[in-house]
PDB file with SEQRES, HELIX, SHEET and CRYST1 records, atoms N, CA, C and O in Angstrom:
SEQRES   1 A   78  MET GLN THR SER SER VAL SER GLN LYS GLY GLN VAL THR          
SEQRES   2 A   78  ILE PRO ALA SER VAL ARG LYS GLN LEU GLY ILE GLY THR          
SEQRES   3 A   78  GLY ASP ALA VAL ALA PHE GLU THR GLU GLY ASP ARG VAL          
SEQRES   4 A   78  TYR LEU LYS ALA VAL PRO SER SER ILE GLU ALA SER PHE          
SEQRES   5 A   78  GLY LEU VAL LYS ALA ARG ARG SER ALA THR LEU ASP GLU          
SEQRES   6 A   78  MET ASP ASP ALA VAL ARG ARG ARG GLY ALA GLY LYS PRO          
HELIX    1 AA1 ALA A   16  LEU A   22  1                                   7    
HELIX    2 AA2 ILE A   48  SER A   51  5                                   4    
HELIX    3 AA3 LEU A   63  GLY A   74  1                                  12    
SHEET    1 AA1 2 VAL A  30  GLU A  35  0                                        
SHEET    2 AA1 2 ARG A  38  ALA A  43 -1                                        
CRYST1    1.000    1.000    1.000  90.00  90.00  90.00 P 1           1          
ATOM      1  N   MET A   1     -15.330  -6.071  -2.199  1.00  0.00           N  
ATOM      2  CA  MET A   1     -14.693  -7.364  -2.006  1.00  0.00           C  
ATOM      3  C   MET A   1     -13.996  -7.746  -3.165  1.00  0.00           C  
ATOM      4  O   MET A   1     -14.549  -7.684  -4.263  1.00  0.00           O  
ATOM      5  N   GLN A   2     -12.628  -8.206  -3.011  1.00  0.00           N  
ATOM      6  CA  GLN A   2     -11.769  -8.615  -4.202  1.00  0.00           C  
ATOM      7  C   GLN A   2     -11.877 -10.105  -4.170  1.00  0.00           C  
ATOM      8  O   GLN A   2     -11.982 -10.686  -3.090  1.00  0.00           O  
ATOM      9  N   THR A   3     -11.855 -10.771  -5.347  1.00  0.00           N  
ATOM     10  CA  THR A   3     -11.808 -12.111  -5.548  1.00  0.00           C  
ATOM     11  C   THR A   3     -10.666 -12.543  -6.245  1.00  0.00           C  
ATOM     12  O   THR A   3      -9.984 -11.744  -6.885  1.00  0.00           O  
ATOM     13  N   SER A   4     -10.343 -14.002  -6.160  1.00  0.00           N  
ATOM     14  CA  SER A   4      -9.197 -14.575  -6.861  1.00  0.00           C  
ATOM     15  C   SER A   4      -9.646 -15.945  -7.186  1.00  0.00           C  
ATOM     16  O   SER A   4     -10.501 -16.466  -6.470  1.00  0.00           O  
ATOM     17  N   SER A   5      -9.152 -16.579  -8.198  1.00  0.00           N  
ATOM     18  CA  SER A   5      -9.405 -18.050  -8.474  1.00  0.00           C  
ATOM     19  C   SER A   5      -8.368 -18.931  -7.944  1.00  0.00           C  
ATOM     20  O   SER A   5      -7.225 -18.510  -7.770  1.00  0.00           O  
ATOM     21  N   VAL A   6      -8.724 -20.182  -7.666  1.00  0.00           N  
ATOM     22  CA  VAL A   6      -7.844 -21.106  -7.150  1.00  0.00           C  
ATOM     23  C   VAL A   6      -7.262 -22.081  -8.281  1.00  0.00           C  
ATOM     24  O   VAL A   6      -8.028 -22.737  -8.986  1.00  0.00           O  
ATOM     25  N   SER A   7      -5.974 -22.138  -8.410  1.00  0.00           N  
ATOM     26  CA  SER A   7      -5.336 -22.763  -9.539  1.00  0.00           C  
ATOM     27  C   SER A   7      -5.470 -24.319  -9.248  1.00  0.00           C  
ATOM     28  O   SER A   7      -5.901 -24.742  -8.176  1.00  0.00           O  
ATOM     29  N   GLN A   8      -5.064 -25.131 -10.297  1.00  0.00           N  
ATOM     30  CA  GLN A   8      -5.081 -26.629 -10.206  1.00  0.00           C  
ATOM     31  C   GLN A   8      -4.152 -27.127  -8.999  1.00  0.00           C  
ATOM     32  O   GLN A   8      -4.335 -28.217  -8.458  1.00  0.00           O  
ATOM     33  N   LYS A   9      -3.214 -26.300  -8.650  1.00  0.00           N  
ATOM     34  CA  LYS A   9      -2.181 -26.650  -7.590  1.00  0.00           C  
ATOM     35  C   LYS A   9      -2.773 -26.191  -6.247  1.00  0.00           C  
ATOM     36  O   LYS A   9      -2.168 -26.478  -5.214  1.00  0.00           O  
ATOM     37  N   GLY A  10      -3.896 -25.511  -6.205  1.00  0.00           N  
ATOM     38  CA  GLY A  10      -4.440 -25.018  -5.017  1.00  0.00           C  
ATOM     39  C   GLY A  10      -3.861 -23.599  -4.640  1.00  0.00           C  
ATOM     40  O   GLY A  10      -3.949 -23.187  -3.484  1.00  0.00           O  
ATOM     41  N   GLN A  11      -3.303 -22.908  -5.583  1.00  0.00           N  
ATOM     42  CA  GLN A  11      -2.645 -21.587  -5.271  1.00  0.00           C  
ATOM     43  C   GLN A  11      -3.673 -20.505  -5.652  1.00  0.00           C  
ATOM     44  O   GLN A  11      -4.517 -20.621  -6.541  1.00  0.00           O  
ATOM     45  N   VAL A  12      -3.486 -19.434  -4.853  1.00  0.00           N  
ATOM     46  CA  VAL A  12      -4.411 -18.275  -5.066  1.00  0.00           C  
ATOM     47  C   VAL A  12      -3.468 -17.038  -5.154  1.00  0.00           C  
ATOM     48  O   VAL A  12      -2.442 -17.025  -4.475  1.00  0.00           O  
ATOM     49  N   THR A  13      -3.763 -16.086  -5.904  1.00  0.00           N  
ATOM     50  CA  THR A  13      -3.002 -14.905  -6.010  1.00  0.00           C  
ATOM     51  C   THR A  13      -3.660 -13.887  -5.066  1.00  0.00           C  
ATOM     52  O   THR A  13      -4.871 -13.672  -5.132  1.00  0.00           O  
ATOM     53  N   ILE A  14      -2.892 -13.289  -4.225  1.00  0.00           N  
ATOM     54  CA  ILE A  14      -3.346 -12.353  -3.261  1.00  0.00           C  
ATOM     55  C   ILE A  14      -3.315 -10.997  -3.975  1.00  0.00           C  
ATOM     56  O   ILE A  14      -2.251 -10.584  -4.436  1.00  0.00           O  
ATOM     57  N   PRO A  15      -4.447 -10.292  -4.081  1.00  0.00           N  
ATOM     58  CA  PRO A  15      -4.584  -9.056  -4.698  1.00  0.00           C  
ATOM     59  C   PRO A  15      -3.515  -8.066  -4.267  1.00  0.00           C  
ATOM     60  O   PRO A  15      -3.205  -8.012  -3.077  1.00  0.00           O  
ATOM     61  N   ALA A  16      -2.915  -7.254  -5.194  1.00  0.00           N  
ATOM     62  CA  ALA A  16      -1.759  -6.194  -4.817  1.00  0.00           C  
ATOM     63  C   ALA A  16      -2.183  -5.351  -3.676  1.00  0.00           C  
ATOM     64  O   ALA A  16      -1.386  -5.069  -2.782  1.00  0.00           O  
ATOM     65  N   SER A  17      -3.462  -4.920  -3.676  1.00  0.00           N  
ATOM     66  CA  SER A  17      -4.003  -3.970  -2.589  1.00  0.00           C  
ATOM     67  C   SER A  17      -3.845  -4.597  -1.171  1.00  0.00           C  
ATOM     68  O   SER A  17      -3.490  -3.967  -0.175  1.00  0.00           O  
ATOM     69  N   VAL A  18      -4.147  -5.892  -1.215  1.00  0.00           N  
ATOM     70  CA  VAL A  18      -4.192  -6.654   0.110  1.00  0.00           C  
ATOM     71  C   VAL A  18      -2.616  -6.864   0.438  1.00  0.00           C  
ATOM     72  O   VAL A  18      -2.224  -6.653   1.586  1.00  0.00           O  
ATOM     73  N   ARG A  19      -1.815  -7.234  -0.462  1.00  0.00           N  
ATOM     74  CA  ARG A  19      -0.357  -7.350  -0.100  1.00  0.00           C  
ATOM     75  C   ARG A  19       0.220  -6.152   0.343  1.00  0.00           C  
ATOM     76  O   ARG A  19       1.030  -6.153   1.270  1.00  0.00           O  
ATOM     77  N   LYS A  20      -0.150  -5.053  -0.281  1.00  0.00           N  
ATOM     78  CA  LYS A  20       0.348  -3.680   0.203  1.00  0.00           C  
ATOM     79  C   LYS A  20      -0.121  -3.399   1.652  1.00  0.00           C  
ATOM     80  O   LYS A  20       0.685  -3.051   2.514  1.00  0.00           O  
ATOM     81  N   GLN A  21      -1.382  -3.550   1.889  1.00  0.00           N  
ATOM     82  CA  GLN A  21      -1.998  -3.235   3.168  1.00  0.00           C  
ATOM     83  C   GLN A  21      -1.297  -4.191   4.283  1.00  0.00           C  
ATOM     84  O   GLN A  21      -1.041  -3.718   5.391  1.00  0.00           O  
ATOM     85  N   LEU A  22      -1.012  -5.453   3.992  1.00  0.00           N  
ATOM     86  CA  LEU A  22      -0.479  -6.381   4.953  1.00  0.00           C  
ATOM     87  C   LEU A  22       1.172  -6.215   4.910  1.00  0.00           C  
ATOM     88  O   LEU A  22       1.816  -6.789   5.788  1.00  0.00           O  
ATOM     89  N   GLY A  23       1.773  -5.541   4.033  1.00  0.00           N  
ATOM     90  CA  GLY A  23       3.155  -5.499   3.907  1.00  0.00           C  
ATOM     91  C   GLY A  23       3.822  -6.862   3.411  1.00  0.00           C  
ATOM     92  O   GLY A  23       4.917  -7.239   3.827  1.00  0.00           O  
ATOM     93  N   ILE A  24       3.153  -7.473   2.600  1.00  0.00           N  
ATOM     94  CA  ILE A  24       3.583  -8.840   2.038  1.00  0.00           C  
ATOM     95  C   ILE A  24       4.321  -8.691   0.749  1.00  0.00           C  
ATOM     96  O   ILE A  24       3.812  -8.072  -0.186  1.00  0.00           O  
ATOM     97  N   GLY A  25       5.447  -9.211   0.671  1.00  0.00           N  
ATOM     98  CA  GLY A  25       6.213  -9.153  -0.516  1.00  0.00           C  
ATOM     99  C   GLY A  25       6.596 -10.464  -0.920  1.00  0.00           C  
ATOM    100  O   GLY A  25       6.230 -11.433  -0.255  1.00  0.00           O  
ATOM    101  N   THR A  26       7.402 -10.614  -2.100  1.00  0.00           N  
ATOM    102  CA  THR A  26       7.728 -11.855  -2.647  1.00  0.00           C  
ATOM    103  C   THR A  26       8.562 -12.589  -1.596  1.00  0.00           C  
ATOM    104  O   THR A  26       9.453 -12.034  -0.954  1.00  0.00           O  
ATOM    105  N   GLY A  27       8.215 -13.880  -1.461  1.00  0.00           N  
ATOM    106  CA  GLY A  27       8.950 -14.691  -0.480  1.00  0.00           C  
ATOM    107  C   GLY A  27       8.642 -14.699   0.957  1.00  0.00           C  
ATOM    108  O   GLY A  27       9.178 -15.444   1.778  1.00  0.00           O  
ATOM    109  N   ASP A  28       7.728 -13.804   1.206  1.00  0.00           N  
ATOM    110  CA  ASP A  28       7.242 -13.676   2.547  1.00  0.00           C  
ATOM    111  C   ASP A  28       6.321 -14.744   2.936  1.00  0.00           C  
ATOM    112  O   ASP A  28       5.604 -15.276   2.088  1.00  0.00           O  
ATOM    113  N   ALA A  29       6.296 -15.100   4.203  1.00  0.00           N  
ATOM    114  CA  ALA A  29       5.278 -16.216   4.639  1.00  0.00           C  
ATOM    115  C   ALA A  29       4.010 -15.523   5.173  1.00  0.00           C  
ATOM    116  O   ALA A  29       3.998 -14.424   5.726  1.00  0.00           O  
ATOM    117  N   VAL A  30       2.965 -16.296   4.939  1.00  0.00           N  
ATOM    118  CA  VAL A  30       1.607 -15.969   5.375  1.00  0.00           C  
ATOM    119  C   VAL A  30       1.035 -17.117   6.105  1.00  0.00           C  
ATOM    120  O   VAL A  30       1.430 -18.268   5.922  1.00  0.00           O  
ATOM    121  N   ALA A  31       0.038 -16.772   6.992  1.00  0.00           N  
ATOM    122  CA  ALA A  31      -0.631 -17.852   7.815  1.00  0.00           C  
ATOM    123  C   ALA A  31      -2.016 -17.781   7.558  1.00  0.00           C  
ATOM    124  O   ALA A  31      -2.525 -16.693   7.287  1.00  0.00           O  
ATOM    125  N   PHE A  32      -2.795 -18.986   7.621  1.00  0.00           N  
ATOM    126  CA  PHE A  32      -4.139 -19.012   7.327  1.00  0.00           C  
ATOM    127  C   PHE A  32      -4.871 -19.570   8.710  1.00  0.00           C  
ATOM    128  O   PHE A  32      -4.523 -20.617   9.256  1.00  0.00           O  
ATOM    129  N   GLU A  33      -5.799 -18.825   9.130  1.00  0.00           N  
ATOM    130  CA  GLU A  33      -6.660 -19.291  10.212  1.00  0.00           C  
ATOM    131  C   GLU A  33      -8.042 -19.392   9.761  1.00  0.00           C  
ATOM    132  O   GLU A  33      -8.531 -18.520   9.042  1.00  0.00           O  
ATOM    133  N   THR A  34      -8.725 -20.461  10.165  1.00  0.00           N  
ATOM    134  CA  THR A  34     -10.067 -20.576   9.854  1.00  0.00           C  
ATOM    135  C   THR A  34     -11.029 -20.546  11.142  1.00  0.00           C  
ATOM    136  O   THR A  34     -10.693 -21.047  12.215  1.00  0.00           O  
ATOM    137  N   GLU A  35     -12.184 -19.945  10.936  1.00  0.00           N  
ATOM    138  CA  GLU A  35     -13.071 -19.746  11.942  1.00  0.00           C  
ATOM    139  C   GLU A  35     -14.518 -19.987  11.230  1.00  0.00           C  
ATOM    140  O   GLU A  35     -15.078 -19.137  10.538  1.00  0.00           O  
ATOM    141  N   GLY A  36     -15.010 -21.232  11.503  1.00  0.00           N  
ATOM    142  CA  GLY A  36     -16.287 -21.560  10.783  1.00  0.00           C  
ATOM    143  C   GLY A  36     -16.084 -21.550   9.230  1.00  0.00           C  
ATOM    144  O   GLY A  36     -15.198 -22.255   8.746  1.00  0.00           O  
ATOM    145  N   ASP A  37     -16.824 -20.827   8.495  1.00  0.00           N  
ATOM    146  CA  ASP A  37     -16.619 -20.789   7.046  1.00  0.00           C  
ATOM    147  C   ASP A  37     -15.872 -19.667   6.595  1.00  0.00           C  
ATOM    148  O   ASP A  37     -15.959 -19.326   5.416  1.00  0.00           O  
ATOM    149  N   ARG A  38     -15.016 -18.941   7.544  1.00  0.00           N  
ATOM    150  CA  ARG A  38     -14.243 -17.801   7.167  1.00  0.00           C  
ATOM    151  C   ARG A  38     -12.803 -18.240   7.290  1.00  0.00           C  
ATOM    152  O   ARG A  38     -12.475 -19.125   8.081  1.00  0.00           O  
ATOM    153  N   VAL A  39     -11.943 -17.614   6.500  1.00  0.00           N  
ATOM    154  CA  VAL A  39     -10.467 -17.880   6.409  1.00  0.00           C  
ATOM    155  C   VAL A  39      -9.890 -16.541   6.615  1.00  0.00           C  
ATOM    156  O   VAL A  39     -10.296 -15.574   5.971  1.00  0.00           O  
ATOM    157  N   TYR A  40      -8.924 -16.455   7.524  1.00  0.00           N  
ATOM    158  CA  TYR A  40      -8.167 -15.345   7.722  1.00  0.00           C  
ATOM    159  C   TYR A  40      -6.741 -15.374   7.324  1.00  0.00           C  
ATOM    160  O   TYR A  40      -6.057 -16.323   7.708  1.00  0.00           O  
ATOM    161  N   LEU A  41      -6.219 -14.446   6.602  1.00  0.00           N  
ATOM    162  CA  LEU A  41      -4.863 -14.382   6.066  1.00  0.00           C  
ATOM    163  C   LEU A  41      -4.093 -13.422   6.935  1.00  0.00           C  
ATOM    164  O   LEU A  41      -4.538 -12.301   7.180  1.00  0.00           O  
ATOM    165  N   LYS A  42      -2.901 -13.870   7.417  1.00  0.00           N  
ATOM    166  CA  LYS A  42      -2.058 -12.893   8.355  1.00  0.00           C  
ATOM    167  C   LYS A  42      -0.579 -13.049   7.725  1.00  0.00           C  
ATOM    168  O   LYS A  42      -0.080 -14.078   7.271  1.00  0.00           O  
ATOM    169  N   ALA A  43      -0.077 -11.915   7.804  1.00  0.00           N  
ATOM    170  CA  ALA A  43       1.383 -11.793   7.439  1.00  0.00           C  
ATOM    171  C   ALA A  43       2.238 -12.356   8.587  1.00  0.00           C  
ATOM    172  O   ALA A  43       2.039 -11.944   9.730  1.00  0.00           O  
ATOM    173  N   VAL A  44       3.148 -13.247   8.341  1.00  0.00           N  
ATOM    174  CA  VAL A  44       4.116 -13.828   9.325  1.00  0.00           C  
ATOM    175  C   VAL A  44       5.361 -12.890   9.376  1.00  0.00           C  
ATOM    176  O   VAL A  44       6.027 -12.632   8.373  1.00  0.00           O  
ATOM    177  N   PRO A  45       5.649 -12.356  10.735  1.00  0.00           N  
ATOM    178  CA  PRO A  45       6.834 -11.538  10.785  1.00  0.00           C  
ATOM    179  C   PRO A  45       8.133 -12.339  10.370  1.00  0.00           C  
ATOM    180  O   PRO A  45       8.333 -13.518  10.660  1.00  0.00           O  
ATOM    181  N   SER A  46       8.949 -11.562   9.679  1.00  0.00           N  
ATOM    182  CA  SER A  46      10.085 -12.272   9.230  1.00  0.00           C  
ATOM    183  C   SER A  46      11.459 -11.597   9.860  1.00  0.00           C  
ATOM    184  O   SER A  46      12.571 -11.689   9.340  1.00  0.00           O  
ATOM    185  N   SER A  47      11.183 -10.973  10.955  1.00  0.00           N  
ATOM    186  CA  SER A  47      12.299 -10.294  11.598  1.00  0.00           C  
ATOM    187  C   SER A  47      13.210 -11.422  12.391  1.00  0.00           C  
ATOM    188  O   SER A  47      12.843 -12.587  12.540  1.00  0.00           O  
ATOM    189  N   ILE A  48      14.303 -10.950  12.814  1.00  0.00           N  
ATOM    190  CA  ILE A  48      15.238 -11.833  13.552  1.00  0.00           C  
ATOM    191  C   ILE A  48      14.610 -12.297  14.810  1.00  0.00           C  
ATOM    192  O   ILE A  48      14.869 -13.414  15.256  1.00  0.00           O  
ATOM    193  N   GLU A  49      13.746 -11.437  15.433  1.00  0.00           N  
ATOM    194  CA  GLU A  49      13.103 -11.766  16.659  1.00  0.00           C  
ATOM    195  C   GLU A  49      12.127 -12.918  16.531  1.00  0.00           C  
ATOM    196  O   GLU A  49      11.869 -13.629  17.502  1.00  0.00           O  
ATOM    197  N   ALA A  50      11.539 -13.122  15.241  1.00  0.00           N  
ATOM    198  CA  ALA A  50      10.660 -14.187  15.133  1.00  0.00           C  
ATOM    199  C   ALA A  50      11.459 -15.510  14.990  1.00  0.00           C  
ATOM    200  O   ALA A  50      10.884 -16.572  15.229  1.00  0.00           O  
ATOM    201  N   SER A  51      12.678 -15.491  14.634  1.00  0.00           N  
ATOM    202  CA  SER A  51      13.471 -16.626  14.627  1.00  0.00           C  
ATOM    203  C   SER A  51      14.107 -17.005  15.960  1.00  0.00           C  
ATOM    204  O   SER A  51      14.704 -18.079  16.033  1.00  0.00           O  
ATOM    205  N   PHE A  52      14.024 -16.220  16.992  1.00  0.00           N  
ATOM    206  CA  PHE A  52      14.605 -16.446  18.186  1.00  0.00           C  
ATOM    207  C   PHE A  52      14.290 -17.787  18.803  1.00  0.00           C  
ATOM    208  O   PHE A  52      13.123 -18.155  18.933  1.00  0.00           O  
ATOM    209  N   GLY A  53      15.291 -18.504  19.175  1.00  0.00           N  
ATOM    210  CA  GLY A  53      14.974 -19.869  19.880  1.00  0.00           C  
ATOM    211  C   GLY A  53      15.148 -21.013  18.952  1.00  0.00           C  
ATOM    212  O   GLY A  53      15.242 -22.166  19.375  1.00  0.00           O  
ATOM    213  N   LEU A  54      15.191 -20.710  17.691  1.00  0.00           N  
ATOM    214  CA  LEU A  54      15.262 -21.910  16.585  1.00  0.00           C  
ATOM    215  C   LEU A  54      16.619 -22.654  16.702  1.00  0.00           C  
ATOM    216  O   LEU A  54      16.745 -23.858  16.478  1.00  0.00           O  
ATOM    217  N   VAL A  55      17.580 -21.854  17.060  1.00  0.00           N  
ATOM    218  CA  VAL A  55      18.907 -22.517  17.156  1.00  0.00           C  
ATOM    219  C   VAL A  55      19.286 -22.664  18.600  1.00  0.00           C  
ATOM    220  O   VAL A  55      19.238 -21.689  19.349  1.00  0.00           O  
ATOM    221  N   LYS A  56      19.658 -23.842  19.015  1.00  0.00           N  
ATOM    222  CA  LYS A  56      20.054 -24.049  20.449  1.00  0.00           C  
ATOM    223  C   LYS A  56      21.601 -23.922  20.535  1.00  0.00           C  
ATOM    224  O   LYS A  56      22.308 -24.481  19.696  1.00  0.00           O  
ATOM    225  N   ALA A  57      22.130 -23.179  21.556  1.00  0.00           N  
ATOM    226  CA  ALA A  57      23.554 -23.031  21.733  1.00  0.00           C  
ATOM    227  C   ALA A  57      24.003 -24.329  22.556  1.00  0.00           C  
ATOM    228  O   ALA A  57      23.329 -24.803  23.471  1.00  0.00           O  
ATOM    229  N   ARG A  58      25.220 -24.840  22.117  1.00  0.00           N  
ATOM    230  CA  ARG A  58      25.907 -25.958  22.840  1.00  0.00           C  
ATOM    231  C   ARG A  58      26.230 -25.544  24.308  1.00  0.00           C  
ATOM    232  O   ARG A  58      26.036 -26.297  25.262  1.00  0.00           O  
ATOM    233  N   ARG A  59      26.743 -24.277  24.411  1.00  0.00           N  
ATOM    234  CA  ARG A  59      27.136 -23.671  25.732  1.00  0.00           C  
ATOM    235  C   ARG A  59      26.936 -22.225  25.656  1.00  0.00           C  
ATOM    236  O   ARG A  59      26.802 -21.714  24.544  1.00  0.00           O  
ATOM    237  N   SER A  60      26.898 -21.493  26.734  1.00  0.00           N  
ATOM    238  CA  SER A  60      26.797 -20.152  26.739  1.00  0.00           C  
ATOM    239  C   SER A  60      28.275 -19.559  26.787  1.00  0.00           C  
ATOM    240  O   SER A  60      29.235 -20.238  27.151  1.00  0.00           O  
ATOM    241  N   ALA A  61      28.361 -18.317  26.411  1.00  0.00           N  
ATOM    242  CA  ALA A  61      29.739 -17.567  26.513  1.00  0.00           C  
ATOM    243  C   ALA A  61      29.523 -16.312  27.277  1.00  0.00           C  
ATOM    244  O   ALA A  61      28.411 -15.786  27.316  1.00  0.00           O  
ATOM    245  N   THR A  62      30.587 -15.807  27.902  1.00  0.00           N  
ATOM    246  CA  THR A  62      30.479 -14.623  28.550  1.00  0.00           C  
ATOM    247  C   THR A  62      30.837 -13.386  27.523  1.00  0.00           C  
ATOM    248  O   THR A  62      31.398 -13.579  26.444  1.00  0.00           O  
ATOM    249  N   LEU A  63      30.487 -12.252  27.943  1.00  0.00           N  
ATOM    250  CA  LEU A  63      30.908 -11.069  26.952  1.00  0.00           C  
ATOM    251  C   LEU A  63      32.404 -11.017  26.732  1.00  0.00           C  
ATOM    252  O   LEU A  63      32.881 -10.768  25.625  1.00  0.00           O  
ATOM    253  N   ASP A  64      33.104 -11.247  27.764  1.00  0.00           N  
ATOM    254  CA  ASP A  64      34.622 -11.329  27.638  1.00  0.00           C  
ATOM    255  C   ASP A  64      35.012 -12.344  26.658  1.00  0.00           C  
ATOM    256  O   ASP A  64      35.856 -12.041  25.814  1.00  0.00           O  
ATOM    257  N   GLU A  65      34.494 -13.513  26.672  1.00  0.00           N  
ATOM    258  CA  GLU A  65      34.754 -14.575  25.706  1.00  0.00           C  
ATOM    259  C   GLU A  65      34.447 -14.233  24.297  1.00  0.00           C  
ATOM    260  O   GLU A  65      35.234 -14.443  23.373  1.00  0.00           O  
ATOM    261  N   MET A  66      33.267 -13.694  24.165  1.00  0.00           N  
ATOM    262  CA  MET A  66      32.807 -13.130  22.886  1.00  0.00           C  
ATOM    263  C   MET A  66      33.749 -12.210  22.215  1.00  0.00           C  
ATOM    264  O   MET A  66      34.172 -12.379  21.071  1.00  0.00           O  
ATOM    265  N   ASP A  67      34.072 -11.157  23.052  1.00  0.00           N  
ATOM    266  CA  ASP A  67      34.964  -9.992  22.733  1.00  0.00           C  
ATOM    267  C   ASP A  67      36.331 -10.679  22.334  1.00  0.00           C  
ATOM    268  O   ASP A  67      36.856 -10.312  21.283  1.00  0.00           O  
ATOM    269  N   ASP A  68      36.892 -11.574  23.039  1.00  0.00           N  
ATOM    270  CA  ASP A  68      38.150 -12.233  22.778  1.00  0.00           C  
ATOM    271  C   ASP A  68      38.031 -12.942  21.453  1.00  0.00           C  
ATOM    272  O   ASP A  68      38.993 -12.906  20.687  1.00  0.00           O  
ATOM    273  N   ALA A  69      36.954 -13.570  21.128  1.00  0.00           N  
ATOM    274  CA  ALA A  69      36.805 -14.416  19.930  1.00  0.00           C  
ATOM    275  C   ALA A  69      36.738 -13.346  18.708  1.00  0.00           C  
ATOM    276  O   ALA A  69      37.350 -13.594  17.669  1.00  0.00           O  
ATOM    277  N   VAL A  70      36.076 -12.296  18.833  1.00  0.00           N  
ATOM    278  CA  VAL A  70      36.015 -11.277  17.761  1.00  0.00           C  
ATOM    279  C   VAL A  70      37.454 -10.775  17.624  1.00  0.00           C  
ATOM    280  O   VAL A  70      37.946 -10.767  16.496  1.00  0.00           O  
ATOM    281  N   ARG A  71      38.110 -10.392  18.578  1.00  0.00           N  
ATOM    282  CA  ARG A  71      39.483  -9.905  18.445  1.00  0.00           C  
ATOM    283  C   ARG A  71      40.405 -10.938  17.761  1.00  0.00           C  
ATOM    284  O   ARG A  71      41.125 -10.557  16.839  1.00  0.00           O  
ATOM    285  N   ARG A  72      40.420 -12.156  18.144  1.00  0.00           N  
ATOM    286  CA  ARG A  72      41.255 -13.206  17.487  1.00  0.00           C  
ATOM    287  C   ARG A  72      40.804 -13.316  16.035  1.00  0.00           C  
ATOM    288  O   ARG A  72      41.665 -13.436  15.164  1.00  0.00           O  
ATOM    289  N   ARG A  73      39.481 -13.283  15.710  1.00  0.00           N  
ATOM    290  CA  ARG A  73      39.091 -13.490  14.357  1.00  0.00           C  
ATOM    291  C   ARG A  73      39.483 -12.343  13.423  1.00  0.00           C  
ATOM    292  O   ARG A  73      39.747 -12.526  12.235  1.00  0.00           O  
ATOM    293  N   GLY A  74      39.507 -11.081  14.062  1.00  0.00           N  
ATOM    294  CA  GLY A  74      39.942  -9.964  13.394  1.00  0.00           C  
ATOM    295  C   GLY A  74      41.426  -9.918  13.137  1.00  0.00           C  
ATOM    296  O   GLY A  74      41.867  -9.183  12.253  1.00  0.00           O  
ATOM    297  N   ALA A  75      42.181 -10.642  13.844  1.00  0.00           N  
ATOM    298  CA  ALA A  75      43.524 -10.714  13.772  1.00  0.00           C  
ATOM    299  C   ALA A  75      43.988 -11.882  12.803  1.00  0.00           C  
ATOM    300  O   ALA A  75      45.159 -12.071  12.473  1.00  0.00           O  
ATOM    301  N   GLY A  76      42.928 -12.618  12.407  1.00  0.00           N  
ATOM    302  CA  GLY A  76      43.182 -13.785  11.424  1.00  0.00           C  
ATOM    303  C   GLY A  76      43.438 -14.992  12.156  1.00  0.00           C  
ATOM    304  O   GLY A  76      43.871 -15.975  11.554  1.00  0.00           O  
ATOM    305  N   LYS A  77      43.213 -15.025  13.418  1.00  0.00           N  
ATOM    306  CA  LYS A  77      43.454 -16.325  14.187  1.00  0.00           C  
ATOM    307  C   LYS A  77      42.238 -17.091  14.370  1.00  0.00           C  
ATOM    308  O   LYS A  77      41.190 -16.451  14.455  1.00  0.00           O  
ATOM    309  N   PRO A  78      42.202 -18.417  14.448  1.00  0.00           N  
ATOM    310  CA  PRO A  78      40.963 -19.197  14.662  1.00  0.00           C  
ATOM    311  C   PRO A  78      40.536 -19.027  16.140  1.00  0.00           C  
ATOM    312  O   PRO A  78      39.524 -19.588  16.558  1.00  0.00           O  
TER     313      PRO A  78                                                      
END                                                                             
């Protein structure tokens, strides 16, 4: 078992081997789950799929409308 100390700010350093096993890097989010006197640490997915639904569209667009917008933008038109 690996241990770490809690700082005055409540921060804990996750051991490198645990970060490697979970695929956690600098700036990644983690989640804590408690069950009785146990705490579980989980990596939070940072893929685009994890962000799906965070932004609401004002209206939908057809594929033709999107293609037309891409063509106009490529031609330097708004």
